[in-house]
C-alpha positions in Angstrom: -4.5 -63.5 -1.7 -3.3 -63.0 2.1 0.6 -62.0 0.6 -1.5 -60.0 -1.8 -2.9 -58.3 0.5 0.3 -57.8 2.7 1.7 -56.4 -0.2 -0.7 -53.6 -1.2 -1.1 -52.4 2.7 3.0 -52.2 3.0 2.8 -50.4 -0.4 0.2 -47.8 1.2 2.4 -47.3 4.4 5.5 -46.3 2.2 3.8 -44.4 0.1 1.6 -42.7 3.7 5.2 -42.2 5.1 7.2 -40.8 1.5 4.2 -38.6 1.2 4.3 -37.3 5.0 8.1 -36.9 4.6 8.0 -35.0 1.7 5.2 -32.2 3.2 7.8 -32.5 6.2 10.5 -31.1 4.1 8.8 -29.0 2.1 6.9 -27.2 4.9 9.7 -27.2 7.1 9.5 -23.4 7.1 5.6 -23.8 8.2 6.6 -26.4 11.0 9.2 -23.7 12.3 6.5 -21.2 12.7 4.0 -23.6 14.2 6.7 -24.6 17.1 7.5 -20.8 17.4 3.8 -20.2 18.1 3.8 -22.7 20.7 7.4 -21.5 22.7 5.2 -18.0 22.4 2.0 -18.7 24.0 3.9 -20.7 26.6 6.5 -17.8 27.2 3.4 -14.8 27.3 1.3 -17.8 30.0 4.3 -17.7 32.5 4.9 -14.1 32.1 0.9 -13.7 32.8 0.9 -16.0 35.9 4.0 -13.6 37.1 3.2 -10.2 35.8 2.8 -8.0 38.8 0.7 -5.2 36.6 -2.9 -6.2 37.0 -3.1 -4.5 33.5 -0.2 -6.0 31.9 -2.3 -9.5 33.4 -5.3 -8.3 31.8 -4.0 -7.4 28.4 -1.8 -10.3 28.1 -4.8 -12.6 29.0 -6.3 -11.2 25.6 -3.7 -12.0 23.6 -3.4 -15.9 24.8 -7.2 -16.4 24.9 -7.5 -15.1 21.4 -4.9 -17.8 20.4 -6.0 -20.5 22.3 -9.5 -19.6 20.4 -8.2 -20.0 17.1 -6.3 -22.9 17.8 -9.3 -25.1 19.3 -11.4 -24.2 16.4 -11.9 -26.7 14.1 -12.5 -24.9 11.0 -12.1 -21.5 10.8 -15.5 -18.6 10.1 -15.5 -16.2 7.2 -15.4 -13.5 10.0 -11.6 -14.7 10.9 -10.1 -13.4 7.3 -11.8 -10.2 8.1 -7.8 -9.4 9.3 -8.0 -5.1 9.3 -11.2 -5.2 11.5 -10.0 -8.2 13.9 -6.5 -6.3 14.5 -8.1 -3.4 15.0 -10.5 -5.3 17.4 -7.5 -6.7 19.6 -5.1 -3.4 19.5 -8.3 -1.5 20.5 -9.1 -4.3 23.7 -5.5 -3.7 24.9 -5.4 -0.2 24.1 -8.9 0.1 26.5 -7.0 -2.0 29.4 -4.5 0.0 30.2 -6.8 3.8 29.4 -10.7 2.8 30.1 -11.3 6.2 31.1 -10.3 7.4 27.3 -12.8 8.0 25.0 -10.3 7.2 22.2 -8.3 4.7 23.6 -6.2 4.0 20.4 -5.1 7.3 20.0 -3.2 7.1 23.4 -0.1 6.2 21.8 3.2 7.9 21.1 3.7 8.1 16.8 7.1 7.2 17.5 6.3 4.2 19.1 4.0 3.9 16.7 6.2 3.9 14.4 9.2 1.6 16.2 6.1 -1.1 16.0 5.6 -0.9 12.6 9.2 -1.2 12.0 9.4 -4.4 14.1 6.3 -5.9 12.7 7.7 -5.4 9.1 11.1 -7.1 9.9 9.3 -10.0 11.5 7.4 -11.0 8.2 10.2 -10.4 6.3 12.3 -12.8 8.3 8.8 -15.3 8.0 8.9 -15.1 4.5 12.3 -16.2 4.0 11.7 -19.4 5.8 12.1 -22.6 3.5 8.8 -23.1 1.7 6.5 -20.6 2.8 6.5 -18.9 -0.5 4.8 -22.4 -2.1 2.8 -23.0 0.5 0.8 -20.0 1.1 0.2 -18.9 -2.3 -3.0 -19.9 -2.1 -6.2 -17.3 -2.7 -8.6 -16.6 0.5 -11.8 -17.6 -1.2 -10.3 -20.8 -1.2 -10.6 -20.6 2.9 -14.2 -18.8 2.7 -15.6 -22.1 -0.1 -14.3 -24.5 3.3 -15.7 -22.1 5.7 -19.4 -21.8 3.6 -19.0 -25.5 3.4 -18.6 -26.2 7.1 -21.4 -23.8 7.6 -24.1 -25.7 5.2 -22.6 -28.9 6.8 -23.6 -27.6 10.0 -26.7 -25.9 9.4 -28.0 -29.3 7.9 -26.9 -31.2 11.4 -29.3 -29.6 13.2 -32.4 -30.0 10.6 -35.3 -32.3 11.9 -35.0 -34.9 9.2 -31.6 -35.4 10.3 -32.2 -35.3 14.2 -34.9 -37.8 13.7 -32.5 -40.1 11.6 -30.0 -40.1 14.8 -32.8 -40.8 17.5 -34.2 -43.6 15.4 -31.0 -44.7 14.3 -30.9 -48.2 15.5 -34.4 -49.2 13.7 -32.5 -51.1 10.6 -33.5 -49.5 7.7 -33.2 -46.1 9.2 -30.4 -47.8 10.6 -28.9 -47.7 6.9 -30.0 -44.6 5.9 -28.1 -43.0 8.5 -25.1 -45.0 7.4 -25.8 -43.8 4.1 -25.7 -40.3 4.9 -22.7 -40.9 7.3 -21.0 -42.1 4.1 -21.9 -38.2 2.3 -20.4 -37.1 5.4 -17.3 -39.3 5.0 -16.9 -37.6 1.3 -16.7 -34.2 2.8 -14.2 -35.4 5.3 -12.2 -37.0 3.0 -12.4 -33.5 0.9 -11.8 -31.2 4.2 -8.6 -33.1 5.1 -7.4 -32.8 1.1 -7.2 -29.1 2.2 -6.4 -29.6 6.4 -2.9 -28.7 5.9 -3.5 -25.9 3.6 -6.2 -24.3 5.4 -5.6 -25.2 9.3 -1.3 -25.7 9.6 -0.7 -22.7 6.8 -3.2 -20.0 7.6 -4.8 -20.9 11.0 -0.7 -21.0 11.8 0.3 -17.5 10.3 -3.4 -15.9 11.8 -2.0 -17.1 15.2 1.4 -15.6 14.7 -0.2 -12.6 13.5 -1.9 -12.3 16.5 0.9 -12.9 19.0 2.8 -10.5 17.2 0.4 -7.7 17.3 -0.7 -8.6 20.8 2.0 -8.0 22.0 3.7 -5.3 20.1 -0.2 -3.6 21.2 1.3 -4.2 24.9 4.7 -2.7 24.5 2.7 0.8 23.0 0.2 1.6 25.2 1.9 0.5 28.3 4.4 3.5 27.8 3.1 5.7 30.2 5.3 8.7 30.1 3.7 11.8 29.0 3.0 13.1 25.7 5.1 16.3 24.7 3.1 19.4 23.0 3.9 22.0 20.1 3.5 25.2 19.6 1.9 25.8 16.3 4.5 27.8 15.9 7.1 25.3 15.8 4.9 23.1 13.6 4.7 26.2 10.7 8.2 26.6 10.6 8.6 22.6 9.0 5.5 22.6 7.4 7.1 23.8 4.0 9.4 20.8 4.5 6.8 18.2 3.1 6.5 18.2 -0.3 3.1 18.9 -2.5 0.9 16.0 -3.0 -1.1 17.5 -5.8 -0.7 14.5 -7.8 -0.8 11.2 -8.0 2.6 10.1 -9.3 2.9 6.6 -9.4 3.8 4.4 -12.3 2.3 0.9 -14.0 -1.0 1.5 -12.8 -3.6 0.6 -15.3 -5.9 3.7 -16.5 -9.3 2.8 -14.8 -7.4 2.2 -11.3 -5.1 5.6 -11.6 -9.0 7.2 -12.1 -10.2 5.6 -9.2 -7.3 6.4 -7.0 -7.0 9.5 -8.5 -11.1 10.3 -7.5 -10.6 9.1 -3.8 -7.8 10.7 -3.0 -9.0 14.1 -4.2 -12.3 13.0 -1.7 -9.5 13.3 1.4 -7.1 16.1 0.2 -10.3 18.7 -0.6 -12.6 17.3 2.2 -13.7 20.4 4.3 -13.7 20.2 8.2 -11.9 18.2 9.7 -11.1 14.7 8.4 -12.0 12.0 11.0 -9.6 8.9 11.4 -12.9 6.6 11.1 -13.9 8.2 7.7 -10.7 8.0 6.5 -10.4 4.9 7.4 -13.7 3.9 5.4 -12.4 5.4 2.4 -8.9 3.2 2.5 -11.4 0.3 2.6 -13.1 1.6 -0.3 -10.4 1.9 -2.3 -9.2 -1.1 -1.5 -12.7 -3.0 -2.3 -12.7 -0.9 -6.2 -9.2 -2.0 -6.8 -9.6 -5.2 -5.8 -13.4 -5.4 -7.8 -11.5 -3.6 -11.2 -9.1 -6.5 -11.3 -11.6 -9.1 -10.8 -14.1 -8.2 -12.3 -16.4 -11.6 -12.0 -15.2 -12.2 -8.7 -18.4 -12.7 -6.1 -16.2 -11.5 -3.4 -12.8 -9.4 -4.9 -11.0 -8.8 -2.2 -10.9 -12.6 -1.6 -8.9 -12.8 -4.4 -5.6 -11.8 -2.7 -2.7 -14.6 -1.7 -1.9 -14.7 1.9 2.1 -14.5 0.2 0.9 -11.4 -1.3 -0.6 -9.7 1.4 2.5 -10.6 3.6 5.0 -9.0 1.2 2.2 -6.4 0.4 2.0 -5.2 4.1 5.8 -5.7 4.9 6.2 -2.6 1.8 4.0 -1.0 3.3 5.0 -0.9 7.0 8.5 0.0 6.0 6.7 3.3 3.9 5.2 4.2 7.5 8.3 4.1 8.8 9.9 6.3 6.4 7.7 8.9 7.7 10.5 9.6 10.6 12.7 11.0 7.8 10.4 14.2 7.4 11.5 17.0 9.5 8.1 18.1 11.2 7.1 14.5 11.4 10.1 13.8 13.7 9.5 16.5 16.0 5.8 15.5 16.5 7.4 11.8 17.6 6.8 12.4 21.3 3.2 13.7 20.6 0.8 11.3 21.9 -2.1 10.5 18.8 -4.1 12.3 21.1 -2.9 15.6 21.5 -2.9 15.7 17.2 -7.3 14.8 17.6 -8.1 17.8 19.6 -10.8 19.6 17.6 -12.5 22.6 18.6 -16.4 23.5 17.5 -14.9 26.9 16.9 -12.1 25.4 14.7 -14.6 23.2 13.0 -16.4 26.9 11.9 -13.1 28.4 10.2 -12.2 25.4 8.6 -15.9 25.1 6.6 -15.8 28.9 6.2 -12.7 30.3 5.8 -10.7 27.4 4.3 -13.2 27.2 1.0 -12.9 30.8 0.5 -8.9 31.1 1.1 -8.4 28.0 -0.9 -10.3 29.4 -4.1 -9.0 32.6 -3.8 -5.3 31.0 -3.9 -6.0 28.3 -6.1 -4.6 26.0 -3.4 -3.2 22.4 -4.5 -2.5 20.7 -1.3 -4.0 20.5 2.1 -0.2 21.1 3.7 -0.5 24.7 3.0 -3.8 25.7 4.1 -2.2 25.7 7.8 0.1 28.6 6.8 -2.0 30.4 5.0 -5.1 30.3 7.4 -2.5 31.1 10.0 -1.3 34.1 8.2 -4.8 35.5 7.8 -5.9 35.3 11.7 -3.1 36.4 12.8 -3.2 39.8 10.6 -7.2 40.2 11.1 -7.6 37.9 14.5 -5.4 38.4 16.5 -7.7 38.0 19.8 -8.7 35.3 21.7 -9.4 32.2 19.3 -6.0 32.9 17.7 -3.6 30.2 19.3 -6.1 27.4 19.6 -7.6 28.1 15.8 -3.6 28.2 14.4 -2.8 25.3 16.4 -5.7 22.6 15.3 -5.1 24.2 11.7 -2.0 23.4 11.4 -2.2 19.9 12.9 -5.3 19.1 10.8 -3.1 20.1 7.8 -0.3 17.6 9.0 -2.6 15.0 9.7 -4.4 15.6 6.1 -0.7 15.0 4.5 -0.1 12.2 6.4 -3.8 10.9 5.4 -2.9 11.5 1.7 0.6 9.7 2.1 -0.8 6.7 3.7 -4.1 6.1 1.0 -1.0 6.9 -1.7 0.2 3.6 -0.6 -2.2 1.6 0.2 -3.4 2.2 -3.3 0.3 0.9 -4.1 0.4 -2.0 -2.2 -3.6 -3.0 -2.9 -3.3 -2.8 -6.8 0.2 -4.9 -6.6 -1.5 -7.6 -4.3 -4.5 -8.3 -6.9 -3.5 -7.3 -10.0 -3.2 -10.9 -11.4 0.6 -12.3 -11.8 
């Protein structure tokens, strides 16, 4: 009997060692990312302790604190899957450190720095996806993580119920102790299930989440620590280049399902023909709604279609979107704006709101314009001919900026639509 138990134990040990060896080989790329995170955190901690600039020290503390919080958390919550909001929150906090007096700290970045940041992030993500084993270990859907998060939340709530607290308090009584043991056995079943997906959940998603936080944090610090004054450009200079931007009359992407293309066209027109100044928060909400609608079309049976995305597809989709954003540098008028700060493009006056809401509509109807880019040149000429006085330069400048911003918003809208369709489309 002892001999049999010995060989059974030996066999189990060999099996576990073999399983660990297979996981190590197959997941070597994941381990590389984990080691990179640990070494990078140490570098940031050393940099934070020796930084002479208090703003840099505070920004580094934010990044380090977020990463350590993620590492210490036993199970990530559903809020951690909202990558867009958590990323924006981190960048906003860092921007606020460097520009505490600004009403729009996110807009204090120079355009060339922003584009360089996207290029750097795209390059880094592509390198990550080429590591051995990354593709295989990141093919899971986000809904698997949501399920685990919800299960953990229910377990936590159950442990706080009066019944469980009473069992814990009276567990020394023999019969209650037996019941308590039964409850702990059920808890062990839960833990066994959690450990089954632990490597996939904690070692994969959490590692990539920390990697993303480090990448975004360090990039944001470089972007917003730049204190060089942004340049300004006269409306005449911008108008000379406006006609070089291609018309955006139609969404020309091929290969989309008819219902997806219909939704994209409707969303696109809402941005293109929006009356008045198009605010960035409104554009961001429309992007979010577009992605949600596309996800719902491809996964109509899902309760939460957004969580049907796979981690690997998100990585590839973002890298391609970042490349499209960097390609804006090739547009002459955008290239001329590179030294501008985003805040310069967001200066809008009430007088300009009036001009956009009244003159724009009449002129658009008269000339049947199909693109926001041409609005600026047309209204510029109209004001120059009929209103050469006080408000001419301010109105022309803001209209020109609004037209350029609207073109960029539509450009981003189209690229986001293409990548969202690719991410959520069944493969």
